[in-house]
A tleap script that builds the chain and sets N, CA, C and O, in Angstrom:
source leaprc.protein.ff14SB
mol = sequence {
  NMET ASP GLN GLU TYR LEU GLU ALA VAL MET
  GLY LEU ILE ILE ASN SER GLY ASN ALA LYS
  SER ASP ALA MET GLU ALA ILE TYR ALA ALA
  LYS THR GLY ASN PHE ASP GLU ALA ASP ALA
  LYS ILE LYS ALA ALA GLU GLU ALA LEU VAL
  GLN ALA HIE HIE SER GLN THR GLY LEU LEU
  THR LYS GLU ALA GLN GLY GLU LYS LEU ASP
  ILE THR LEU LEU THR VAL HIE SER GLN ASP
  HIE LEU MET THR SER ILE ALA PHE THR ASP
  LEU ALA LYS GLU ILE ILE ASP VAL HIE ARG
  LYS ILE SER CALA
}
set mol.1.N position { 0.857 -1.165 0.000 }
set mol.1.CA position { 0.000 0.000 0.000 }
set mol.1.C position { 0.908 1.233 0.000 }
set mol.1.O position { 1.711 1.423 0.913 }
set mol.2.N position { 0.771 2.069 -1.035 }
set mol.2.CA position { 1.621 3.260 -1.092 }
set mol.2.C position { 1.075 4.361 -0.172 }
set mol.2.O position { -0.048 4.278 0.324 }
set mol.3.N position { 1.883 5.372 0.035 }
set mol.3.CA position { 1.551 6.435 0.991 }
set mol.3.C position { 0.270 7.180 0.604 }
set mol.3.O position { -0.556 7.476 1.467 }
set mol.4.N position { 0.101 7.480 -0.673 }
set mol.4.CA position { -1.084 8.208 -1.130 }
set mol.4.C position { -2.360 7.405 -0.895 }
set mol.4.O position { -3.381 7.947 -0.471 }
set mol.5.N position { -2.285 6.108 -1.177 }
set mol.5.CA position { -3.433 5.218 -0.962 }
set mol.5.C position { -3.757 5.144 0.526 }
set mol.5.O position { -4.923 5.217 0.913 }
set mol.6.N position { -2.737 5.001 1.356 }
set mol.6.CA position { -2.930 4.926 2.802 }
set mol.6.C position { -3.551 6.217 3.326 }
set mol.6.O position { -4.433 6.175 4.184 }
set mol.7.N position { -3.103 7.352 2.824 }
set mol.7.CA position { -3.663 8.632 3.257 }
set mol.7.C position { -5.135 8.758 2.873 }
set mol.7.O position { -5.930 9.294 3.645 }
set mol.8.N position { -5.503 8.276 1.699 }
set mol.8.CA position { -6.904 8.321 1.276 }
set mol.8.C position { -7.767 7.429 2.165 }
set mol.8.O position { -8.861 7.819 2.574 }
set mol.9.N position { -7.268 6.231 2.461 }
set mol.9.CA position { -8.015 5.308 3.317 }
set mol.9.C position { -8.153 5.891 4.725 }
set mol.9.O position { -9.226 5.837 5.325 }
set mol.10.N position { -7.060 6.447 5.243 }
set mol.10.CA position { -7.122 7.037 6.576 }
set mol.10.C position { -8.016 8.275 6.580 }
set mol.10.O position { -8.680 8.555 7.578 }
set mol.11.N position { -8.038 9.012 5.479 }
set mol.11.CA position { -8.952 10.143 5.361 }
set mol.11.C position { -10.398 9.711 5.452 }
set mol.11.O position { -11.223 10.383 6.071 }
set mol.12.N position { -10.695 8.600 4.839 }
set mol.12.CA position { -12.046 8.040 4.947 }
set mol.12.C position { -12.385 7.702 6.385 }
set mol.12.O position { -13.458 8.059 6.870 }
set mol.13.N position { -11.490 7.023 7.066 }
set mol.13.CA position { -11.743 6.592 8.443 }
set mol.13.C position { -11.867 7.794 9.378 }
set mol.13.O position { -12.817 7.883 10.156 }
set mol.14.N position { -10.922 8.705 9.303 }
set mol.14.CA position { -10.913 9.853 10.220 }
set mol.14.C position { -12.127 10.748 9.996 }
set mol.14.O position { -12.831 11.092 10.945 }
set mol.15.N position { -12.371 11.123 8.750 }
set mol.15.CA position { -13.494 12.023 8.474 }
set mol.15.C position { -14.842 11.376 8.730 }
set mol.15.O position { -15.774 12.038 9.186 }
set mol.16.N position { -14.952 10.090 8.441 }
set mol.16.CA position { -16.204 9.391 8.741 }
set mol.16.C position { -16.427 9.310 10.243 }
set mol.16.O position { -17.544 9.497 10.725 }
set mol.17.N position { -15.367 9.033 10.971 }
set mol.17.CA position { -15.476 8.986 12.432 }
set mol.17.C position { -15.852 10.340 13.009 }
set mol.17.O position { -16.662 10.423 13.932 }
set mol.18.N position { -15.268 11.393 12.471 }
set mol.18.CA position { -15.617 12.740 12.930 }
set mol.18.C position { -17.088 13.052 12.647 }
set mol.18.O position { -17.770 13.661 13.471 }
set mol.19.N position { -17.565 12.633 11.482 }
set mol.19.CA position { -18.965 12.868 11.127 }
set mol.19.C position { -19.893 12.162 12.114 }
set mol.19.O position { -20.875 12.744 12.574 }
set mol.20.N position { -19.586 10.936 12.429 }
set mol.20.CA position { -20.444 10.192 13.358 }
set mol.20.C position { -20.417 10.831 14.742 }
set mol.20.O position { -21.456 10.945 15.393 }
set mol.21.N position { -19.244 11.246 15.193 }
set mol.21.CA position { -19.142 11.907 16.498 }
set mol.21.C position { -19.939 13.213 16.524 }
set mol.21.O position { -20.656 13.493 17.485 }
set mol.22.N position { -19.807 14.007 15.461 }
set mol.22.CA position { -20.559 15.261 15.394 }
set mol.22.C position { -22.065 14.997 15.384 }
set mol.22.O position { -22.822 15.720 16.032 }
set mol.23.N position { -22.498 13.984 14.666 }
set mol.23.CA position { -23.922 13.653 14.617 }
set mol.23.C position { -24.425 13.218 15.995 }
set mol.23.O position { -25.540 13.565 16.386 }
set mol.24.N position { -23.615 12.465 16.726 }
set mol.24.CA position { -24.009 12.050 18.072 }
set mol.24.C position { -24.102 13.255 18.991 }
set mol.24.O position { -25.039 13.361 19.781 }
set mol.25.N position { -23.139 14.165 18.896 }
set mol.25.CA position { -23.183 15.387 19.696 }
set mol.25.C position { -24.406 16.228 19.336 }
set mol.25.O position { -24.972 16.893 20.203 }
set mol.26.N position { -24.813 16.206 18.087 }
set mol.26.CA position { -26.013 16.932 17.662 }
set mol.26.C position { -27.251 16.366 18.344 }
set mol.26.O position { -28.132 17.118 18.760 }
set mol.27.N position { -27.322 15.054 18.459 }
set mol.27.CA position { -28.454 14.430 19.144 }
set mol.27.C position { -28.464 14.835 20.609 }
set mol.27.O position { -29.512 15.194 21.145 }
set mol.28.N position { -27.303 14.781 21.265 }
set mol.28.CA position { -27.221 15.182 22.673 }
set mol.28.C position { -27.671 16.636 22.852 }
set mol.28.O position { -28.385 16.953 23.804 }
set mol.29.N position { -27.258 17.510 21.947 }
set mol.29.CA position { -27.657 18.916 22.030 }
set mol.29.C position { -29.164 19.061 21.870 }
set mol.29.O position { -29.792 19.840 22.587 }
set mol.30.N position { -29.743 18.323 20.945 }
set mol.30.CA position { -31.191 18.393 20.731 }
set mol.30.C position { -31.953 17.876 21.952 }
set mol.30.O position { -33.013 18.400 22.294 }
set mol.31.N position { -31.420 16.866 22.596 }
set mol.31.CA position { -32.077 16.326 23.794 }
set mol.31.C position { -32.183 17.369 24.893 }
set mol.31.O position { -33.118 17.336 25.693 }
set mol.32.N position { -31.232 18.294 24.941 }
set mol.32.CA position { -31.262 19.343 25.967 }
set mol.32.C position { -31.950 20.608 25.468 }
set mol.32.O position { -32.013 21.608 26.183 }
set mol.33.N position { -32.467 20.564 24.236 }
set mol.33.CA position { -33.177 21.708 23.684 }
set mol.33.C position { -32.286 22.737 23.021 }
set mol.33.O position { -32.758 23.811 22.649 }
set mol.34.N position { -31.012 22.434 22.865 }
set mol.34.CA position { -30.078 23.375 22.242 }
set mol.34.C position { -30.026 23.091 20.737 }
set mol.34.O position { -29.109 22.432 20.247 }
set mol.35.N position { -31.011 23.591 20.032 }
set mol.35.CA position { -31.141 23.271 18.609 }
set mol.35.C position { -30.150 24.033 17.728 }
set mol.35.O position { -29.814 23.578 16.634 }
set mol.36.N position { -29.684 25.186 18.200 }
set mol.36.CA position { -28.649 25.886 17.444 }
set mol.36.C position { -27.369 25.050 17.411 }
set mol.36.O position { -26.729 24.917 16.368 }
set mol.37.N position { -27.009 24.490 18.563 }
set mol.37.CA position { -25.823 23.638 18.611 }
set mol.37.C position { -26.052 22.354 17.813 }
set mol.37.O position { -25.151 21.885 17.117 }
set mol.38.N position { -27.244 21.791 17.913 }
set mol.38.CA position { -27.562 20.575 17.158 }
set mol.38.C position { -27.416 20.829 15.661 }
set mol.38.O position { -26.846 20.011 14.939 }
set mol.39.N position { -27.929 21.959 15.202 }
set mol.39.CA position { -27.820 22.302 13.776 }
set mol.39.C position { -26.362 22.499 13.368 }
set mol.39.O position { -25.951 22.075 12.288 }
set mol.40.N position { -25.583 23.146 14.237 }
set mol.40.CA position { -24.162 23.366 13.938 }
set mol.40.C position { -23.404 22.044 13.874 }
set mol.40.O position { -22.541 21.858 13.017 }
set mol.41.N position { -23.728 21.133 14.781 }
set mol.41.CA position { -23.048 19.830 14.793 }
set mol.41.C position { -23.430 18.999 13.569 }
set mol.41.O position { -22.590 18.293 13.011 }
set mol.42.N position { -24.676 19.080 13.156 }
set mol.42.CA position { -25.084 18.356 11.941 }
set mol.42.C position { -24.364 18.952 10.733 }
set mol.42.O position { -23.935 18.215 9.844 }
set mol.43.N position { -24.230 20.262 10.694 }
set mol.43.CA position { -23.495 20.888 9.593 }
set mol.43.C position { -22.045 20.411 9.590 }
set mol.43.O position { -21.487 20.127 8.530 }
set mol.44.N position { -21.434 20.323 10.769 }
set mol.44.CA position { -20.050 19.831 10.871 }
set mol.44.C position { -19.967 18.377 10.404 }
set mol.44.O position { -19.013 17.995 9.727 }
set mol.45.N position { -20.965 17.568 10.765 }
set mol.45.CA position { -20.995 16.166 10.329 }
set mol.45.C position { -21.069 16.082 8.814 }
set mol.45.O position { -20.365 15.283 8.196 }
set mol.46.N position { -21.916 16.900 8.221 }
set mol.46.CA position { -22.048 16.888 6.764 }
set mol.46.C position { -20.757 17.325 6.080 }
set mol.46.O position { -20.392 16.777 5.040 }
set mol.47.N position { -20.061 18.309 6.657 }
set mol.47.CA position { -18.789 18.754 6.091 }
set mol.47.C position { -17.730 17.653 6.188 }
set mol.47.O position { -16.937 17.467 5.266 }
set mol.48.N position { -17.722 16.930 7.299 }
set mol.48.CA position { -16.779 15.818 7.447 }
set mol.48.C position { -17.090 14.719 6.428 }
set mol.48.O position { -16.177 14.093 5.889 }
set mol.49.N position { -18.374 14.490 6.168 }
set mol.49.CA position { -18.751 13.495 5.161 }
set mol.49.C position { -18.291 13.919 3.773 }
set mol.49.O position { -17.886 13.078 2.971 }
set mol.50.N position { -18.350 15.203 3.485 }
set mol.50.CA position { -17.856 15.697 2.191 }
set mol.50.C position { -16.363 15.401 2.069 }
set mol.50.O position { -15.901 14.950 1.021 }
set mol.51.N position { -15.615 15.652 3.131 }
set mol.51.CA position { -14.176 15.365 3.107 }
set mol.51.C position { -13.920 13.865 2.919 }
set mol.51.O position { -13.018 13.467 2.181 }
set mol.52.N position { -14.719 13.048 3.591 }
set mol.52.CA position { -14.579 11.599 3.420 }
set mol.52.C position { -14.870 11.200 1.976 }
set mol.52.O position { -14.179 10.356 1.404 }
set mol.53.N position { -15.892 11.810 1.397 }
set mol.53.CA position { -16.226 11.512 0.000 }
set mol.53.C position { -15.096 11.911 -0.941 }
set mol.53.O position { -14.858 11.244 -1.948 }
set mol.54.N position { -14.404 12.992 -0.615 }
set mol.54.CA position { -13.260 13.388 -1.448 }
set mol.54.C position { -12.196 12.295 -1.450 }
set mol.54.O position { -11.621 11.975 -2.491 }
set mol.55.N position { -11.942 11.730 -0.280 }
set mol.55.CA position { -10.975 10.630 -0.198 }
set mol.55.C position { -11.450 9.437 -1.016 }
set mol.55.O position { -10.677 8.824 -1.752 }
set mol.56.N position { -12.725 9.121 -0.876 }
set mol.56.CA position { -13.279 7.983 -1.610 }
set mol.56.C position { -13.229 8.236 -3.118 }
set mol.56.O position { -12.888 7.337 -3.887 }
set mol.57.N position { -13.562 9.441 -3.535 }
set mol.57.CA position { -13.549 9.775 -4.955 }
set mol.57.C position { -12.154 9.634 -5.538 }
set mol.57.O position { -11.995 9.177 -6.670 }
set mol.58.N position { -11.143 10.023 -4.771 }
set mol.58.CA position { -9.774 9.860 -5.231 }
set mol.58.C position { -9.436 8.406 -5.506 }
set mol.58.O position { -8.793 8.088 -6.507 }
set mol.59.N position { -9.871 7.527 -4.616 }
set mol.59.CA position { -9.627 6.092 -4.815 }
set mol.59.C position { -10.399 5.566 -6.017 }
set mol.59.O position { -9.859 4.813 -6.827 }
set mol.60.N position { -11.656 5.961 -6.132 }
set mol.60.CA position { -12.481 5.493 -7.245 }
set mol.60.C position { -11.932 5.984 -8.588 }
set mol.60.O position { -11.964 5.258 -9.581 }
set mol.61.N position { -11.432 7.217 -8.608 }
set mol.61.CA position { -10.861 7.767 -9.833 }
set mol.61.C position { -9.649 6.968 -10.276 }
set mol.61.O position { -9.505 6.641 -11.454 }
set mol.62.N position { -8.778 6.654 -9.324 }
set mol.62.CA position { -7.586 5.861 -9.661 }
set mol.62.C position { -7.986 4.510 -10.258 }
set mol.62.O position { -7.424 4.069 -11.261 }
set mol.63.N position { -8.954 3.871 -9.632 }
set mol.63.CA position { -9.376 2.561 -10.131 }
set mol.63.C position { -10.017 2.690 -11.512 }
set mol.63.O position { -9.786 1.853 -12.385 }
set mol.64.N position { -10.816 3.731 -11.709 }
set mol.64.CA position { -11.467 3.944 -13.003 }
set mol.64.C position { -10.446 4.223 -14.104 }
set mol.64.O position { -10.694 3.934 -15.275 }
set mol.65.N position { -9.304 4.782 -13.727 }
set mol.65.CA position { -8.249 5.067 -14.691 }
set mol.65.C position { -7.360 3.854 -14.950 }
set mol.65.O position { -6.370 3.941 -15.677 }
set mol.66.N position { -7.723 2.729 -14.351 }
set mol.66.CA position { -7.008 1.495 -14.627 }
set mol.66.C position { -5.939 1.124 -13.628 }
set mol.66.O position { -5.274 0.101 -13.792 }
set mol.67.N position { -5.755 1.923 -12.606 }
set mol.67.CA position { -4.757 1.587 -11.592 }
set mol.67.C position { -5.307 0.482 -10.694 }
set mol.67.O position { -6.417 0.582 -10.171 }
set mol.68.N position { -4.526 -0.550 -10.530 }
set mol.68.CA position { -4.961 -1.659 -9.685 }
set mol.68.C position { -4.714 -1.291 -8.224 }
set mol.68.O position { -3.590 -0.984 -7.825 }
set mol.69.N position { -5.775 -1.329 -7.447 }
set mol.69.CA position { -5.674 -1.023 -6.025 }
set mol.69.C position { -5.818 -2.309 -5.224 }
set mol.69.O position { -6.682 -3.138 -5.511 }
set mol.70.N position { -4.975 -2.466 -4.230 }
set mol.70.CA position { -5.091 -3.623 -3.354 }
set mol.70.C position { -6.200 -3.366 -2.342 }
set mol.70.O position { -6.169 -2.390 -1.593 }
set mol.71.N position { -7.163 -4.249 -2.339 }
set mol.71.CA position { -8.255 -4.128 -1.379 }
set mol.71.C position { -7.851 -4.894 -0.123 }
set mol.71.O position { -7.743 -6.120 -0.118 }
set mol.72.N position { -7.632 -4.124 0.937 }
set mol.72.CA position { -7.207 -4.718 2.198 }
set mol.72.C position { -8.341 -4.624 3.214 }
set mol.72.O position { -9.370 -4.000 2.953 }
set mol.73.N position { -8.146 -5.234 4.347 }
set mol.73.CA position { -9.123 -5.125 5.427 }
set mol.73.C position { -9.266 -3.659 5.845 }
set mol.73.O position { -10.359 -3.223 6.206 }
set mol.74.N position { -8.182 -2.909 5.799 }
set mol.74.CA position { -8.222 -1.487 6.138 }
set mol.74.C position { -9.104 -0.722 5.147 }
set mol.74.O position { -9.844 0.180 5.541 }
set mol.75.N position { -9.026 -1.080 3.875 }
set mol.75.CA position { -9.865 -0.441 2.857 }
set mol.75.C position { -11.341 -0.737 3.120 }
set mol.75.O position { -12.177 0.166 3.079 }
set mol.76.N position { -11.650 -1.977 3.383 }
set mol.76.CA position { -13.031 -2.373 3.673 }
set mol.76.C position { -13.518 -1.653 4.926 }
set mol.76.O position { -14.650 -1.171 4.973 }
set mol.77.N position { -12.668 -1.584 5.926 }
set mol.77.CA position { -12.999 -0.907 7.173 }
set mol.77.C position { -13.327 0.570 6.911 }
set mol.77.O position { -14.265 1.111 7.498 }
set mol.78.N position { -12.567 1.212 6.045 }
set mol.78.CA position { -12.806 2.623 5.753 }
set mol.78.C position { -14.159 2.825 5.069 }
set mol.78.O position { -14.875 3.779 5.372 }
set mol.79.N position { -14.503 1.936 4.159 }
set mol.79.CA position { -15.794 2.029 3.483 }
set mol.79.C position { -16.942 1.770 4.460 }
set mol.79.O position { -17.993 2.405 4.375 }
set mol.80.N position { -16.736 0.851 5.370 }
set mol.80.CA position { -17.736 0.554 6.399 }
set mol.80.C position { -17.971 1.787 7.267 }
set mol.80.O position { -19.114 2.121 7.579 }
set mol.81.N position { -16.897 2.459 7.653 }
set mol.81.CA position { -17.027 3.682 8.452 }
set mol.81.C position { -17.831 4.736 7.701 }
set mol.81.O position { -18.696 5.390 8.284 }
set mol.82.N position { -17.555 4.903 6.428 }
set mol.82.CA position { -18.257 5.913 5.640 }
set mol.82.C position { -19.749 5.606 5.575 }
set mol.82.O position { -20.572 6.479 5.851 }
set mol.83.N position { -20.099 4.399 5.219 }
set mol.83.CA position { -21.517 4.056 5.079 }
set mol.83.C position { -22.254 4.157 6.413 }
set mol.83.O position { -23.392 4.624 6.460 }
set mol.84.N position { -21.614 3.726 7.487 }
set mol.84.CA position { -22.232 3.825 8.806 }
set mol.84.C position { -22.444 5.286 9.187 }
set mol.84.O position { -23.491 5.643 9.726 }
set mol.85.N position { -21.467 6.120 8.911 }
set mol.85.CA position { -21.566 7.540 9.266 }
set mol.85.C position { -22.638 8.259 8.459 }
set mol.85.O position { -23.335 9.129 8.981 }
set mol.86.N position { -22.769 7.903 7.206 }
set mol.86.CA position { -23.836 8.490 6.387 }
set mol.86.C position { -25.193 8.126 6.966 }
set mol.86.O position { -26.045 8.995 7.155 }
set mol.87.N position { -25.395 6.855 7.244 }
set mol.87.CA position { -26.672 6.404 7.801 }
set mol.87.C position { -26.929 7.035 9.167 }
set mol.87.O position { -28.049 7.455 9.461 }
set mol.88.N position { -25.894 7.102 9.999 }
set mol.88.CA position { -26.050 7.663 11.337 }
set mol.88.C position { -26.391 9.147 11.275 }
set mol.88.O position { -27.231 9.617 12.043 }
set mol.89.N position { -25.760 9.887 10.379 }
set mol.89.CA position { -26.042 11.316 10.242 }
set mol.89.C position { -27.474 11.536 9.762 }
set mol.89.O position { -28.165 12.431 10.248 }
set mol.90.N position { -27.910 10.731 8.820 }
set mol.90.CA position { -29.301 10.828 8.351 }
set mol.90.C position { -30.276 10.550 9.489 }
set mol.90.O position { -31.267 11.262 9.651 }
set mol.91.N position { -29.998 9.527 10.268 }
set mol.91.CA position { -30.863 9.187 11.397 }
set mol.91.C position { -30.822 10.282 12.458 }
set mol.91.O position { -31.853 10.601 13.050 }
set mol.92.N position { -29.657 10.858 12.704 }
set mol.92.CA position { -29.534 11.942 13.679 }
set mol.92.C position { -30.427 13.119 13.303 }
set mol.92.O position { -31.049 13.730 14.172 }
set mol.93.N position { -30.495 13.439 12.015 }
set mol.93.CA position { -31.349 14.535 11.560 }
set mol.93.C position { -32.808 14.255 11.912 }
set mol.93.O position { -33.534 15.147 12.351 }
set mol.94.N position { -33.220 13.026 11.718 }
set mol.94.CA position { -34.603 12.654 12.041 }
set mol.94.C position { -34.855 12.728 13.547 }
set mol.94.O position { -35.908 13.199 13.977 }
set mol.95.N position { -33.913 12.272 14.336 }
set mol.95.CA position { -34.050 12.314 15.799 }
set mol.95.C position { -34.122 13.760 16.279 }
set mol.95.O position { -34.914 14.086 17.163 }
set mol.96.N position { -33.309 14.610 15.707 }
set mol.96.CA position { -33.328 16.031 16.070 }
set mol.96.C position { -34.683 16.640 15.730 }
set mol.96.O position { -35.229 17.413 16.516 }
set mol.97.N position { -35.226 16.299 14.568 }
set mol.97.CA position { -36.551 16.805 14.194 }
set mol.97.C position { -37.614 16.355 15.189 }
set mol.97.O position { -38.508 17.132 15.527 }
set mol.98.N position { -37.534 15.131 15.654 }
set mol.98.CA position { -38.490 14.636 16.649 }
set mol.98.C position { -38.364 15.447 17.938 }
set mol.98.O position { -39.366 15.874 18.512 }
set mol.99.N position { -37.123 15.656 18.389 }
set mol.99.CA position { -36.922 16.462 19.607 }
set mol.99.C position { -37.433 17.895 19.405 }
set mol.99.O position { -37.992 18.494 20.323 }
set mol.100.N position { -37.240 18.427 18.221 }
set mol.100.CA position { -37.705 19.782 17.926 }
set mol.100.C position { -39.233 19.856 18.031 }
set mol.100.O position { -39.777 20.818 18.574 }
set mol.101.N position { -39.915 18.843 17.515 }
set mol.101.CA position { -41.389 18.814 17.566 }
set mol.101.C position { -41.895 18.607 18.987 }
set mol.101.O position { -42.888 19.208 19.395 }
set mol.102.N position { -41.208 17.759 19.731 }
set mol.102.CA position { -41.624 17.510 21.106 }
set mol.102.C position { -41.483 18.767 21.954 }
set mol.102.O position { -42.330 19.050 22.802 }
set mol.103.N position { -40.413 19.519 21.725 }
set mol.103.CA position { -40.175 20.703 22.558 }
set mol.103.C position { -41.030 21.900 22.149 }
set mol.103.O position { -41.134 22.881 22.885 }
set mol.104.N position { -41.647 21.809 20.954 }
set mol.104.CA position { -42.460 22.950 20.477 }
set mol.104.C position { -43.800 23.043 21.192 }
set mol.104.O position { -44.591 23.941 20.905 }
savepdb mol mol.pdb
quit
């Protein structure tokens, strides 16, 4: 695994993890009625997901251009983190909306 490939995979893991953490913090903020903070944390989660997607796009582009990439457990793990974080962020938005309606 070359350095550029490793950096892309680690970018996926780090940014996806940050997105999930921000989404969880958004839920906690909504539970206490702090919807401004919840909205800010969801925005941060979405920005982290964009960064993760940039890493993923770089890998997909290389493969589409014919470069053979070694699929390792670390690569699979990074994709798992991304998909979980996307789903978790989407669910967090719904949970925040429920808290918003309950507090209204």
